[in-house]
C-alpha positions as CSV (number, residue, x, y, z in Angstrom):
1,M,-11.4,-0.4,-3.8
2,L,-10.5,2.4,-1.7
3,P,-6.9,2.7,-3.2
4,V,-8.7,3.0,-6.7
5,I,-10.9,5.8,-5.5
6,P,-8.2,8.5,-5.8
7,Y,-7.8,7.8,-9.5
8,L,-11.4,8.4,-10.2
9,L,-11.2,11.8,-8.7
10,L,-7.6,13.0,-9.1
11,T,-5.0,12.9,-11.6
12,G,-1.3,12.3,-11.8
13,R,0.9,12.6,-8.7
14,A,-2.0,13.6,-6.3
15,A,-3.8,10.4,-7.4
16,F,-0.6,8.1,-6.8
17,F,0.2,9.6,-3.5
18,T,-3.4,9.6,-2.3
19,S,-3.6,6.1,-3.4
20,A,-0.4,5.1,-1.7
21,A,-1.5,6.8,1.6
22,A,-4.7,4.7,1.4
23,C,-2.9,1.6,0.9
24,G,-0.6,2.3,3.7
25,L,-3.6,3.0,6.2
26,G,-5.4,-0.3,5.0
27,L,-2.3,-2.1,5.6
28,F,-1.6,-0.6,8.9
29,V,-5.6,-1.2,10.1
30,V,-5.1,-4.8,8.9
31,G,-1.9,-5.4,10.8
32,A,-3.2,-3.8,13.8
33,L,-6.6,-6.1,13.7
34,I,-4.1,-9.1,13.2
35,S,-2.4,-8.4,16.5
36,M,-5.7,-9.3,18.3
37,F,-5.3,-12.9,17.2
38,T,-1.4,-13.3,17.4
39,G,-1.1,-11.5,20.9
40,R,1.9,-9.2,19.4
41,N,2.2,-5.6,19.7
42,M,-0.5,-3.9,17.9
43,I,2.1,-1.1,16.7
44,F,4.7,-4.0,15.7
45,S,2.2,-6.0,13.7
46,A,0.7,-2.9,11.8
47,L,4.2,-1.6,11.1
48,R,5.3,-5.0,10.0
49,M,2.3,-5.3,7.6
50,V,3.0,-1.8,6.1
51,G,6.7,-2.9,5.6
52,I,5.8,-6.2,3.8
53,G,3.3,-4.2,1.7
54,A,6.0,-1.7,0.8
55,I,8.4,-4.5,0.0
56,A,5.8,-6.1,-2.3
57,A,5.0,-2.9,-4.1
58,T,8.9,-2.2,-4.6
59,I,9.3,-5.6,-6.1
60,T,6.2,-5.2,-8.3
61,F,7.5,-1.7,-9.5
62,I,10.9,-3.0,-10.3
63,V,9.6,-6.0,-12.4
64,G,7.3,-3.4,-14.3
65,R,10.3,-1.2,-15.1
66,L,12.4,-4.2,-16.2
67,L,9.5,-5.3,-18.5
68,G,9.0,-1.5,-19.6
69,V,5.7,-1.0,-18.4
70,T,4.4,2.4,-18.0
71,V,1.1,3.8,-16.4
72,A,-0.5,6.6,-18.0
73,G,-2.0,9.5,-15.8
């Protein structure tokens, strides 16, 4: 829900970058919390989660581009 809120309050690039930052922060926090259960370093787990999210977002973007999908702002 948090990454959608910027699109309700902002438009264009500001909404996109605010949403991306919210997603990154959310992934960082979840990765850090997971480290409590795995016993790994908190920063390592958090950055790993952010990296996996970034890879997933990139793949999704590329597939959308190949299919000709655009997002109206």
